[in-house]
C-alpha positions as CSV (number, residue, x, y, z in Angstrom):
1,M,19.3,-49.8,-15.2
2,N,15.8,-50.9,-15.9
3,K,13.5,-49.0,-18.3
4,R,11.2,-47.7,-15.6
5,I,14.0,-46.1,-13.6
6,R,15.5,-44.6,-16.8
7,R,12.2,-43.1,-17.9
8,K,11.8,-41.6,-14.4
9,R,15.2,-40.0,-14.6
10,V,14.6,-38.6,-18.1
11,R,11.3,-37.1,-16.9
12,Q,13.1,-35.5,-13.9
13,M,15.7,-34.1,-16.3
14,L,12.9,-32.7,-18.4
15,L,11.3,-30.9,-15.4
16,V,14.7,-29.5,-14.3
17,E,15.4,-28.2,-17.8
18,L,11.9,-26.6,-18.0
19,A,12.4,-24.9,-14.7
20,I,15.8,-23.5,-15.7
21,L,14.5,-22.1,-19.0
22,F,11.2,-20.8,-17.9
23,S,10.8,-18.7,-14.7
24,E,7.0,-18.9,-15.0
25,P,5.1,-22.2,-15.2
26,A,2.6,-20.6,-17.7
27,D,5.5,-19.9,-20.1
28,A,6.6,-23.6,-19.9
29,I,3.0,-24.7,-20.7
30,V,2.9,-22.4,-23.7
31,W,6.2,-23.8,-25.0
32,L,5.0,-27.4,-24.5
33,E,1.9,-26.6,-26.6
34,T,3.7,-24.8,-29.4
35,P,4.4,-26.8,-32.7
36,L,8.1,-26.8,-33.4
37,D,10.1,-27.6,-36.6
38,Q,12.5,-29.6,-34.5
39,F,9.7,-32.1,-33.9
40,E,8.3,-32.1,-37.4
41,G,5.6,-29.6,-36.5
42,R,4.5,-31.5,-33.4
43,T,4.4,-29.8,-30.0
44,P,6.8,-30.9,-27.3
45,R,3.8,-32.4,-25.5
46,Q,2.9,-34.5,-28.5
47,T,6.6,-35.5,-28.9
48,I,6.7,-36.6,-25.3
49,A,3.4,-38.5,-25.7
50,A,4.9,-40.3,-28.7
51,G,7.6,-41.7,-26.3
52,E,10.3,-39.2,-27.4
53,V,10.9,-37.4,-24.1
54,E,14.7,-37.6,-24.6
55,R,14.4,-35.4,-27.8
56,V,12.5,-32.8,-25.9
57,T,15.0,-32.9,-23.0
58,M,17.9,-32.6,-25.4
59,L,16.3,-29.5,-27.1
60,L,15.7,-27.9,-23.7
61,D,19.3,-28.5,-22.8
62,E,20.5,-26.9,-26.0
63,L,18.2,-23.9,-25.4
64,N,19.5,-23.5,-21.8
65,A,23.1,-23.7,-23.0
66,A,22.4,-21.0,-25.6
67,A,20.7,-18.8,-23.0
68,Q,23.7,-19.2,-20.6
69,E,26.1,-18.3,-23.4
70,K,24.0,-15.2,-24.2
71,K,24.1,-14.1,-20.6
72,A,27.8,-14.6,-20.3
73,G,28.8,-12.7,-23.3
């Protein structure tokens, strides 16, 4: 798979994870602009701009999994 297709799929996964975690687009925007320890104090948006979109997607996946576990039990 070439890099362009891979990047497109990762971006799509990011959007899906954002949509699952945040019911309101405004909440997703706030999260994207909030500095996080997981990204050494950078915002998720800055982390994405630095070419580390996979790190952001992985964190969103973890947050979604934790939210699902909380709902289930």
